[in-house]
A tleap script that builds the chain and sets N, CA, C and O, in Angstrom:
source leaprc.protein.ff14SB
mol = sequence {
  NMET GLU THR GLN TYR PHE ASP THR ASP TYR
  ASP GLY ILE VAL ASP THR ILE VAL THR ASP
  THR ASN ASP ASP GLY TYR ILE ASP VAL CYS
  GLU TRP ASP THR ASN GLY ASP GLY ILE ALA
  ASP GLU ALA GLU ILE ASP TYR ASP TYR ASP
  GLY TYR VAL ASP GLU TYR ALA SER ASP THR
  ASP TYR ASP GLY TYR TYR ASP VAL VAL VAL
  ALA CALA
}
set mol.1.N position { -14.955 -1.660 6.105 }
set mol.1.CA position { -13.716 -1.416 5.395 }
set mol.1.C position { -13.966 -1.135 3.950 }
set mol.1.O position { -14.650 -1.918 3.291 }
set mol.2.N position { -13.490 -0.147 3.466 }
set mol.2.CA position { -13.591 0.060 1.942 }
set mol.2.C position { -12.188 -0.102 1.420 }
set mol.2.O position { -11.264 0.439 2.026 }
set mol.3.N position { -11.967 -0.822 0.317 }
set mol.3.CA position { -10.804 -0.830 -0.311 }
set mol.3.C position { -11.018 -0.584 -1.744 }
set mol.3.O position { -11.875 -1.200 -2.379 }
set mol.4.N position { -10.176 0.396 -2.315 }
set mol.4.CA position { -10.199 0.809 -3.624 }
set mol.4.C position { -8.955 0.373 -4.430 }
set mol.4.O position { -7.832 0.401 -3.927 }
set mol.5.N position { -9.203 -0.050 -5.760 }
set mol.5.CA position { -8.262 -0.450 -6.514 }
set mol.5.C position { -7.972 0.411 -7.707 }
set mol.5.O position { -8.925 0.762 -8.404 }
set mol.6.N position { -6.655 0.817 -8.038 }
set mol.6.CA position { -6.497 1.656 -9.127 }
set mol.6.C position { -5.459 1.154 -10.096 }
set mol.6.O position { -4.430 0.606 -9.701 }
set mol.7.N position { -5.750 1.354 -11.431 }
set mol.7.CA position { -4.636 1.104 -12.472 }
set mol.7.C position { -4.223 2.262 -13.099 }
set mol.7.O position { -4.682 2.643 -14.176 }
set mol.8.N position { -3.186 2.961 -12.326 }
set mol.8.CA position { -2.842 4.221 -12.635 }
set mol.8.C position { -2.022 4.444 -13.826 }
set mol.8.O position { -1.834 5.564 -14.299 }
set mol.9.N position { -1.478 3.227 -14.362 }
set mol.9.CA position { -0.656 3.379 -15.620 }
set mol.9.C position { -1.492 2.714 -16.909 }
set mol.9.O position { -1.030 2.610 -18.046 }
set mol.10.N position { -2.571 2.369 -16.562 }
set mol.10.CA position { -3.569 1.763 -17.600 }
set mol.10.C position { -3.220 0.646 -18.432 }
set mol.10.O position { -3.575 0.488 -19.600 }
set mol.11.N position { -2.425 -0.197 -17.675 }
set mol.11.CA position { -2.082 -1.399 -18.255 }
set mol.11.C position { -2.783 -2.700 -17.986 }
set mol.11.O position { -2.400 -3.798 -18.390 }
set mol.12.N position { -3.770 -2.476 -17.315 }
set mol.12.CA position { -4.755 -3.596 -17.090 }
set mol.12.C position { -4.413 -4.425 -15.851 }
set mol.12.O position { -4.950 -5.522 -15.703 }
set mol.13.N position { -3.414 -3.878 -14.823 }
set mol.13.CA position { -2.930 -4.433 -13.721 }
set mol.13.C position { -3.091 -3.584 -12.655 }
set mol.13.O position { -2.514 -2.498 -12.706 }
set mol.14.N position { -3.917 -3.929 -11.472 }
set mol.14.CA position { -4.086 -2.967 -10.520 }
set mol.14.C position { -2.483 -2.836 -10.033 }
set mol.14.O position { -1.701 -3.781 -9.924 }
set mol.15.N position { -2.193 -1.400 -9.765 }
set mol.15.CA position { -0.960 -0.977 -9.244 }
set mol.15.C position { -1.110 -0.260 -7.993 }
set mol.15.O position { -0.081 -0.153 -7.327 }
set mol.16.N position { -2.153 0.246 -7.540 }
set mol.16.CA position { -2.464 0.904 -6.300 }
set mol.16.C position { -3.762 0.554 -5.558 }
set mol.16.O position { -4.883 0.711 -6.043 }
set mol.17.N position { -3.497 0.057 -4.315 }
set mol.17.CA position { -4.639 -0.346 -3.497 }
set mol.17.C position { -4.745 0.635 -2.219 }
set mol.17.O position { -3.701 0.745 -1.577 }
set mol.18.N position { -5.674 1.238 -1.841 }
set mol.18.CA position { -5.887 2.075 -0.679 }
set mol.18.C position { -7.164 1.355 0.012 }
set mol.18.O position { -8.182 0.890 -0.499 }
set mol.19.N position { -6.722 1.435 1.416 }
set mol.19.CA position { -8.003 0.861 2.340 }
set mol.19.C position { -8.135 1.885 3.572 }
set mol.19.O position { -7.208 2.439 4.162 }
set mol.20.N position { -9.377 1.988 3.793 }
set mol.20.CA position { -9.911 2.775 5.140 }
set mol.20.C position { -10.353 1.662 6.033 }
set mol.20.O position { -11.493 1.200 6.001 }
set mol.21.N position { -9.332 1.219 6.895 }
set mol.21.CA position { -9.915 -0.031 7.778 }
set mol.21.C position { -10.800 0.358 8.741 }
set mol.21.O position { -11.528 -0.532 9.181 }
set mol.22.N position { -10.939 1.592 9.234 }
set mol.22.CA position { -11.916 1.851 10.532 }
set mol.22.C position { -12.978 2.723 9.785 }
set mol.22.O position { -13.700 3.411 10.506 }
set mol.23.N position { -13.143 2.776 8.607 }
set mol.23.CA position { -14.338 3.480 7.942 }
set mol.23.C position { -14.543 4.988 8.519 }
set mol.23.O position { -15.663 5.448 8.745 }
set mol.24.N position { -13.345 5.696 8.729 }
set mol.24.CA position { -13.390 7.050 8.991 }
set mol.24.C position { -13.317 8.110 7.948 }
set mol.24.O position { -13.379 9.303 8.246 }
set mol.25.N position { -13.178 7.657 6.659 }
set mol.25.CA position { -13.044 8.418 5.561 }
set mol.25.C position { -11.573 8.715 5.142 }
set mol.25.O position { -11.365 9.272 4.064 }
set mol.26.N position { -10.581 8.371 5.936 }
set mol.26.CA position { -9.269 8.527 5.551 }
set mol.26.C position { -8.469 7.182 5.186 }
set mol.26.O position { -8.867 6.113 5.649 }
set mol.27.N position { -7.493 7.231 4.469 }
set mol.27.CA position { -6.874 6.154 4.069 }
set mol.27.C position { -5.917 5.667 5.363 }
set mol.27.O position { -5.287 6.450 6.073 }
set mol.28.N position { -5.941 4.330 5.503 }
set mol.28.CA position { -5.082 3.817 6.613 }
set mol.28.C position { -3.950 2.892 6.072 }
set mol.28.O position { -2.871 2.782 6.654 }
set mol.29.N position { -4.280 2.203 4.872 }
set mol.29.CA position { -3.295 1.416 4.147 }
set mol.29.C position { -3.285 1.785 2.773 }
set mol.29.O position { -4.308 1.948 2.108 }
set mol.30.N position { -1.878 1.943 2.263 }
set mol.30.CA position { -1.790 2.240 0.825 }
set mol.30.C position { -0.673 1.183 0.319 }
set mol.30.O position { 0.389 1.034 0.925 }
set mol.31.N position { -0.954 0.595 -0.641 }
set mol.31.CA position { 0.110 -0.348 -1.316 }
set mol.31.C position { 0.343 -0.223 -2.725 }
set mol.31.O position { -0.636 -0.047 -3.450 }
set mol.32.N position { 1.465 -0.286 -3.211 }
set mol.32.CA position { 1.847 -0.023 -4.498 }
set mol.32.C position { 2.620 -1.146 -5.258 }
set mol.32.O position { 3.599 -1.677 -4.734 }
set mol.33.N position { 2.197 -1.486 -6.434 }
set mol.33.CA position { 2.962 -2.349 -7.188 }
set mol.33.C position { 4.008 -1.549 -8.207 }
set mol.33.O position { 3.630 -0.976 -9.229 }
set mol.34.N position { 5.192 -1.601 -7.818 }
set mol.34.CA position { 6.083 -0.568 -8.499 }
set mol.34.C position { 6.739 -1.222 -9.697 }
set mol.34.O position { 7.411 -0.491 -10.425 }
set mol.35.N position { 6.626 -2.533 -10.000 }
set mol.35.CA position { 7.332 -3.316 -11.170 }
set mol.35.C position { 6.179 -3.792 -12.060 }
set mol.35.O position { 6.534 -4.190 -13.170 }
set mol.36.N position { 5.100 -3.822 -11.837 }
set mol.36.CA position { 4.059 -4.167 -12.681 }
set mol.36.C position { 3.608 -5.742 -12.787 }
set mol.36.O position { 2.907 -6.191 -13.695 }
set mol.37.N position { 4.173 -6.541 -11.623 }
set mol.37.CA position { 3.851 -7.989 -11.536 }
set mol.37.C position { 2.698 -8.278 -10.918 }
set mol.37.O position { 2.381 -9.462 -10.806 }
set mol.38.N position { 1.930 -7.335 -10.448 }
set mol.38.CA position { 0.640 -7.472 -9.761 }
set mol.38.C position { 0.719 -7.743 -8.241 }
set mol.38.O position { -0.298 -8.163 -7.690 }
set mol.39.N position { 1.865 -7.534 -7.502 }
set mol.39.CA position { 2.123 -7.807 -6.415 }
set mol.39.C position { 2.530 -6.545 -5.704 }
set mol.39.O position { 3.435 -5.860 -6.182 }
set mol.40.N position { 1.935 -6.201 -4.614 }
set mol.40.CA position { 2.542 -4.975 -3.803 }
set mol.40.C position { 4.030 -5.084 -3.581 }
set mol.40.O position { 4.581 -6.129 -3.234 }
set mol.41.N position { 4.665 -3.904 -3.809 }
set mol.41.CA position { 6.122 -3.904 -3.570 }
set mol.41.C position { 6.281 -2.939 -2.370 }
set mol.41.O position { 7.086 -3.183 -1.471 }
set mol.42.N position { 5.493 -1.833 -2.377 }
set mol.42.CA position { 5.589 -0.831 -1.253 }
set mol.42.C position { 4.257 -0.577 -0.393 }
set mol.42.O position { 3.168 -0.665 -0.959 }
set mol.43.N position { 4.324 -0.319 0.720 }
set mol.43.CA position { 3.287 0.067 1.510 }
set mol.43.C position { 3.487 1.081 2.442 }
set mol.43.O position { 4.644 1.307 2.799 }
set mol.44.N position { 2.515 1.769 2.927 }
set mol.44.CA position { 2.558 2.682 4.011 }
set mol.44.C position { 1.123 2.556 4.891 }
set mol.44.O position { -0.002 2.649 4.401 }
set mol.45.N position { 1.409 2.346 6.168 }
set mol.45.CA position { 0.313 1.984 7.130 }
set mol.45.C position { 0.299 3.053 8.217 }
set mol.45.O position { 1.343 3.429 8.750 }
set mol.46.N position { -0.903 3.536 8.535 }
set mol.46.CA position { -1.269 4.276 9.694 }
set mol.46.C position { -2.019 3.505 10.674 }
set mol.46.O position { -3.250 3.479 10.669 }
set mol.47.N position { -1.255 2.840 11.564 }
set mol.47.CA position { -1.902 1.824 12.582 }
set mol.47.C position { -2.840 2.639 13.512 }
set mol.47.O position { -3.960 2.161 13.694 }
set mol.48.N position { -2.511 3.864 14.152 }
set mol.48.CA position { -3.302 4.468 15.105 }
set mol.48.C position { -4.316 5.543 14.627 }
set mol.48.O position { -4.899 6.330 15.372 }
set mol.49.N position { -4.442 5.462 13.269 }
set mol.49.CA position { -5.556 6.394 12.544 }
set mol.49.C position { -5.374 7.877 12.856 }
set mol.49.O position { -6.383 8.581 12.864 }
set mol.50.N position { -4.348 8.340 13.077 }
set mol.50.CA position { -4.130 9.719 13.345 }
set mol.50.C position { -3.704 10.641 12.080 }
set mol.50.O position { -3.401 11.829 12.184 }
set mol.51.N position { -3.731 9.903 10.867 }
set mol.51.CA position { -3.693 10.526 9.593 }
set mol.51.C position { -2.131 10.651 9.048 }
set mol.51.O position { -1.801 11.304 8.058 }
set mol.52.N position { -1.241 9.892 9.897 }
set mol.52.CA position { 0.232 10.034 9.610 }
set mol.52.C position { 0.878 8.556 9.467 }
set mol.52.O position { 0.538 7.651 10.230 }
set mol.53.N position { 1.707 8.397 8.572 }
set mol.53.CA position { 2.119 7.020 8.253 }
set mol.53.C position { 3.040 6.544 9.664 }
set mol.53.O position { 3.871 7.252 10.233 }
set mol.54.N position { 2.697 5.346 9.989 }
set mol.54.CA position { 3.449 4.751 11.132 }
set mol.54.C position { 4.409 3.789 10.791 }
set mol.54.O position { 5.332 3.586 11.580 }
set mol.55.N position { 4.331 3.123 9.670 }
set mol.55.CA position { 5.352 2.322 9.145 }
set mol.55.C position { 5.266 2.375 7.573 }
set mol.55.O position { 4.228 2.549 6.935 }
set mol.56.N position { 6.524 2.197 7.057 }
set mol.56.CA position { 6.659 2.153 5.535 }
set mol.56.C position { 7.342 0.750 5.294 }
set mol.56.O position { 8.287 0.510 6.045 }
set mol.57.N position { 7.034 -0.149 4.425 }
set mol.57.CA position { 7.494 -1.356 3.888 }
set mol.57.C position { 7.760 -1.299 2.444 }
set mol.57.O position { 7.047 -0.716 1.628 }
set mol.58.N position { 9.001 -2.044 2.150 }
set mol.58.CA position { 9.420 -2.175 0.923 }
set mol.58.C position { 9.848 -3.462 0.420 }
set mol.58.O position { 10.742 -3.979 1.091 }
set mol.59.N position { 9.411 -4.171 -0.672 }
set mol.59.CA position { 10.062 -5.426 -1.105 }
set mol.59.C position { 11.189 -5.153 -2.185 }
set mol.59.O position { 10.988 -5.349 -3.384 }
set mol.60.N position { 12.074 -4.809 -1.808 }
set mol.60.CA position { 13.396 -4.379 -2.612 }
set mol.60.C position { 13.654 -5.473 -3.809 }
set mol.60.O position { 13.951 -5.205 -4.973 }
set mol.61.N position { 13.499 -6.555 -3.329 }
set mol.61.CA position { 14.102 -7.623 -4.398 }
set mol.61.C position { 13.005 -8.230 -5.148 }
set mol.61.O position { 13.335 -9.084 -5.971 }
set mol.62.N position { 11.539 -7.904 -5.001 }
set mol.62.CA position { 10.400 -8.389 -5.737 }
set mol.62.C position { 10.237 -9.802 -5.435 }
set mol.62.O position { 9.878 -10.534 -6.357 }
set mol.63.N position { 10.433 -10.269 -4.351 }
set mol.63.CA position { 10.219 -11.794 -4.092 }
set mol.63.C position { 8.798 -11.949 -3.491 }
set mol.63.O position { 8.402 -13.106 -3.345 }
set mol.64.N position { 7.986 -10.940 -3.126 }
set mol.64.CA position { 6.747 -11.108 -2.593 }
set mol.64.C position { 6.773 -10.888 -1.059 }
set mol.64.O position { 5.767 -11.103 -0.382 }
set mol.65.N position { 7.818 -10.503 -0.578 }
set mol.65.CA position { 8.243 -10.355 0.848 }
set mol.65.C position { 8.614 -9.081 1.187 }
set mol.65.O position { 9.543 -8.667 0.494 }
set mol.66.N position { 8.113 -8.140 2.209 }
set mol.66.CA position { 8.899 -6.863 2.380 }
set mol.66.C position { 10.210 -7.090 3.184 }
set mol.66.O position { 10.250 -7.618 4.295 }
set mol.67.N position { 11.240 -6.641 2.509 }
set mol.67.CA position { 12.598 -6.690 2.979 }
set mol.67.C position { 13.035 -5.410 3.974 }
set mol.67.O position { 13.963 -5.524 4.775 }
set mol.68.N position { 12.323 -4.287 3.837 }
set mol.68.CA position { 12.672 -3.182 4.442 }
set mol.68.C position { 11.403 -2.645 5.204 }
set mol.68.O position { 10.431 -2.280 4.543 }
set mol.69.N position { 11.390 -2.593 6.464 }
set mol.69.CA position { 10.296 -1.983 7.110 }
set mol.69.C position { 10.804 -1.084 8.150 }
set mol.69.O position { 11.580 -1.451 9.032 }
set mol.70.N position { 10.285 0.260 8.004 }
set mol.70.CA position { 10.639 1.428 8.700 }
set mol.70.C position { 9.564 2.037 9.738 }
set mol.70.O position { 8.489 2.375 9.242 }
set mol.71.N position { 9.696 2.168 10.778 }
set mol.71.CA position { 8.824 2.912 11.468 }
set mol.71.C position { 8.969 4.377 11.415 }
set mol.71.O position { 10.051 4.888 11.701 }
set mol.72.N position { 7.949 5.089 11.068 }
set mol.72.CA position { 8.012 6.397 10.685 }
set mol.72.C position { 8.164 7.263 12.177 }
set mol.72.O position { 8.246 8.491 12.173 }
savepdb mol mol.pdb
quit
């Protein structure tokens, strides 16, 4: 499993995390920190490794827990 961390706004805090959980070269989980607190607020997950998002999750009130989970 390869996980990569990115600081896309160059503020010193990781705001994007991508993971290839089955080592096939494709991203299976992508998480974003949208408010800069260092905790992922949004995520897209490909459970069946077909290259398409199966679930989207969002922490709308920034309490550290996903409030909205939508199956794609």
